[in-house]
Every structure is written in C-alpha cells, then in structure tokens.
C-alpha positions in Angstrom: -0.1 -0.1 0.1 2.7 2.5 0.9 4.5 1.6 -2.4 1.4 2.3 -4.4 0.8 5.6 -2.4 4.6 6.7 -3.2 4.2 5.9 -6.9 1.0 8.0 -6.9 2.5 10.9 -5.2 5.4 10.6 -7.6 3.1 10.7 -10.6 1.1 13.7 -9.2 4.4 15.4 -8.6 5.9 14.7 -12.2 2.5 16.1 -13.5 2.2 19.2 -11.1 5.8 20.4 -12.0 7.0 23.3 -10.4 3.5 23.9 -8.9 3.1 27.1 -11.3 1.1 25.0 -13.9 -1.9 24.8 -11.9 -2.0 28.6 -11.1 -1.7 29.5 -14.8 -4.7 26.7 -15.5 -7.0 28.6 -12.6 -6.0 31.8 -14.4 -7.0 30.3 -17.8 -10.3 29.1 -16.5 -11.2 32.4 -15.0 -10.5 33.9 -18.3 -12.6 31.4 -20.3 -15.5 31.5 -17.6 -15.6 35.4 -16.8 -18.6 37.8 -16.8 -20.8 36.3 -14.1 -20.7 32.8 -15.5 -21.1 33.6 -19.0 -18.4 31.4 -21.0 -16.2 33.3 -23.6 -15.4 29.9 -25.2 -17.2 27.6 -27.5 -16.1 24.8 -25.1 -17.0 24.4 -21.3 -13.7 25.1 -19.3 -14.0 21.4 -18.2 -13.2 20.2 -21.5 -9.5 21.4 -20.8 -9.2 19.1 -17.9 -7.9 16.6 -20.4 -5.1 18.8 -21.3 -3.7 21.7 -18.9 -1.5 23.4 -21.6 -4.2 23.3 -24.4 -6.5 25.3 -21.8 -3.9 27.8 -21.0 -3.0 28.2 -24.7 -6.5 28.6 -25.5 -7.3 31.3 -22.9 -4.3 33.3 -23.8 -5.0 33.3 -27.3 -8.4 34.4 -26.6 -7.0 37.3 -24.6 -4.7 38.4 -27.3 -7.4 38.3 -29.9 -9.3 40.2 -27.6 -6.8 43.0 -27.4 -6.3 43.0 -31.1 -9.6 43.7 -31.6 -9.8 46.5 -29.1 -6.9 48.2 -30.3 -7.7 47.9 -34.2 -7.7 51.7 -35.4 -10.6 53.0 -37.0 -10.1 54.2 -40.7 -10.5 58.1 -39.6 -7.8 57.8 -37.0 -5.3 57.7 -39.9 -2.3 55.4 -40.6 0.1 57.1 -38.2 -2.4 56.6 -35.3 -2.9 52.7 -36.3 0.8 52.1 -36.3 1.0 53.6 -32.9 -1.8 51.3 -31.6 -0.3 48.2 -33.3 3.2 49.2 -31.5 1.4 49.2 -28.1 -0.2 46.0 -28.9 3.0 44.4 -29.9 4.7 45.4 -26.6 1.7 44.2 -24.3 2.0 40.8 -26.2 5.9 40.5 -25.9 5.3 41.6 -22.1 2.6 38.8 -21.6 4.6 36.2 -23.2 7.5 36.9 -21.2 5.5 37.0 -18.1 4.0 33.8 -18.9 7.5 32.2 -19.7 8.4 33.5 -16.2 5.5 31.9 -14.4 5.4 28.6 -16.1 9.4 27.8 -16.6 12.3 26.9 -14.2 15.2 29.3 -13.4 18.1 28.6 -15.5 20.4 29.4 -12.6 18.9 26.7 -10.2 20.5 23.8 -8.4 19.0 21.4 -10.6 20.9 22.1 -13.6 24.2 22.2 -12.4 26.6 19.4 -10.9 29.7 19.9 -9.1 32.7 19.5 -11.5 34.9 16.5 -11.2 38.0 18.7 -11.8 38.8 22.1 -12.3 39.6 21.8 -16.1 36.2 20.3 -16.8 37.9 17.3 -18.4 35.8 14.0 -19.0 36.0 11.2 -16.4 37.3 8.8 -18.7 39.9 11.2 -20.5 41.2 11.8 -16.6 41.3 8.1 -16.2 43.4 7.4 -19.5 45.8 10.2 -18.6 46.6 9.2 -15.2 47.1 5.7 -16.8 49.7 7.1 -19.1 51.3 9.2 -16.5 51.7 6.0 -14.1 53.1 3.9 -16.9 55.5 6.6 -18.0 57.0 6.6 -14.3 60.0 9.2 -14.2 59.8 10.4 -17.8 59.7 14.1 -17.8 58.5 14.5 -21.5 55.7 11.9 -22.6 55.6 12.2 -26.4 52.4 10.8 -27.5 50.0 10.1 -30.3 46.2 10.9 -29.7 43.1 11.6 -31.5 41.7 15.1 -31.9 38.9 14.7 -29.3 41.4 14.1 -26.3 44.6 15.6 -27.5 43.6 19.2 -26.7 43.5 18.2 -23.0 46.9 16.6 -22.7 49.2 19.6 -22.1 46.6 21.5 -19.9 46.3 18.2 -17.6 49.9 17.7 -17.2 53.0 19.6 -18.5 54.8 16.3 -19.1 52.3 15.5 -22.0 54.0 16.5 -25.4 51.4 15.4 -28.0 52.0 15.5 -31.8 49.6 18.2 -32.0 46.9 20.0 -29.9 44.4 20.9 -32.2 44.9 22.8 -35.6 44.1 26.3 -35.5 40.7 27.0 -37.1 40.5 23.2 -37.8 43.1 24.0 -40.6 45.4 20.8 -40.9 47.5 22.4 -43.5 49.3 24.4 -40.5 50.4 21.2 -39.0 53.8 19.6 -39.7 53.9 16.6 -42.3 53.6 13.8 -39.4 51.2 15.6 -37.5 49.1 16.3 -40.7 48.9 12.6 -41.2 48.0 11.5 -37.9 45.1 14.2 -37.9 44.0 13.2 -41.2 43.9 9.7 -40.4 41.9 10.2 -37.2 39.4 12.1 -39.2 38.1 9.2 -40.7 36.3 6.1 -38.8 38.9 3.5 -40.3 42.4 5.1 -39.9 45.5 3.6 -41.2 47.4 2.6 -38.1 50.6 1.8 -40.1 50.7 5.4 -41.2 49.9 6.7 -37.8 52.2 4.5 -36.0 55.2 5.5 -38.6 54.3 9.1 -38.3 54.5 8.9 -34.6 57.7 7.0 -34.6 59.1 9.9 -36.6 58.1 12.3 -34.2 59.6 10.6 -31.4 56.3 9.4 -29.7 56.3 6.2 -27.3 52.8 6.2 -26.2 49.5 5.9 -28.6 46.0 6.5 -27.3 42.9 4.5 -29.5 39.2 5.4 -28.9 37.7 2.1 -30.0 34.2 3.3 -29.8 35.2 5.8 -32.9 37.7 4.3 -34.6 37.9 0.9 -36.3 41.1 0.2 -38.1 41.7 -2.7 -40.1 44.9 -3.5 -38.2 46.0 -2.5 -34.4 48.8 -0.7 -33.3 50.2 -4.1 -32.1 51.0 -4.8 -35.7 53.3 -1.7 -35.9 55.4 -2.1 -32.9 53.3 -0.9 -30.1 52.2 -3.1 -27.1 48.9 -2.7 -25.2 49.0 -1.4 -21.9 45.6 -0.9 -20.5 42.0 -0.4 -21.6 39.6 2.3 -20.1 36.0 2.2 -21.2 36.6 2.6 -25.2 40.0 3.6 -24.8 43.0 1.5 -25.3 46.5 2.9 -24.4 49.6 1.5 -26.2 53.4 2.0 -25.5 55.9 1.5 -28.1 57.8 -1.9 -27.5 61.6 -2.0 -26.7 62.2 -3.9 -30.0 60.5 -1.0 -31.9 62.5 1.8 -30.4 
C-alpha cells in the first residue's frame, strides 16, 4: 500500500511540475468563464482538464485576440495613429509572453541544472582516467611524447605539462598548418577507419612512445600492436599503447 501511495505521489508531482502550472490553469479558467458565469469559449472549461496546456494556450490566445480587436484603429484615425496602436499592442503581447514564460518555467540558474565538476579543467572522467594511466606507466619520464585523436589531444598538455602530443588542435581546424607527420595523424583520425601503419610510422618519426585509441569511434583494420606498439591498459572505450623496446 505504501509503495502504491508513493508511486501515486510521484506521478502527481511529475504532473504538477514546479507548482506553477495549476496557477496558470486557474487563471485560464477564469478567463474562459468570466462575466458572471458566461463562457467566452465555445467549449466548457471542464473540457480542458484533459490537457492543462491546451486550456492555458486557448485562454491566452483568446485574450490576445480580444486585445487585438480593441486596439484596431478606425479608418478615420489615420495610418499614423494605427501604427501607434499596433506598436502598443506588440509591446503588450511581448510583455504577456515574457510573464507567461517566467511563471511557467524554471530558473536557468537553479541547483538542479548544475553538478559539481569532477576537476577544475572540466575534463571528462574517462579522459582523466586514461591520462592518469599514461602518467603512471611513464614513471619518471619528464616528457611523454604521445599520439592521440583530436577529441582528447587538446586536453593532454593542460592536464599535465609532461605530455607532449604531436598536435593540440589545428588552428581554425586547418590541418595544413600542422607539420607533415602531425597532418598525417590528424587526417587519419578524421576517418572512422584510420590507417594505423601510417599513424604509427608518423608517430615514431616524431619520437612518440605512447598511443591512445578510442575504439568506440575508430575501427582500424589492424591494431597498433601490428606496428611495434604493445597494449598497456584499457579504460572504457580507450586503449593505451606503448612502443615496445624492440621497435625503439
């Protein structure tokens, strides 16, 4: 019984939302059924219980229509006065729309829309874990030359000064500004089926000893292990490789 009650309360709370929807609906009912019980709608207000938003929209549309009729200028008033009335009407419409949005919505700067950042750089948790794994594997190496896809490469140097990727990110996305080897790696990672042989050779030419591969995004025909790299660890969709001693 308690579970059924809690479920009913949850459904009601979800339906009620912030609590402002019933207020807007009550106002809409007053609009639809004003003048001593004389309805201003072709439909009885009870019909709109089936859909609160429909009733609210119908009522406020009726108000705006009534306002438009009232502010229509007569022909004898002239075009100038007509433009003046239309400007006033447009202002009133905008003001009412803003008030309706304020009453029916939620504040953007509210606690429910924000979560505490897991790190000051706002880097994804999976990226942090991958980079920590590389730092741990590198041991006392002061400079970690690394091959990485464009989605994680820009975060490497901000996270640790020990990282030295082949590229951070091409300025304005223009790969022609990169060095030849960096351009080869970047262009290969621009496709879902990169040529790992070309990536590995370009990385070796740049003195890279580590390689990161996002297996959820890239599906190479041959893995880096075919070109002198050994698999160190995996993290989510990421594979971490290090250049083997024989390939150095």
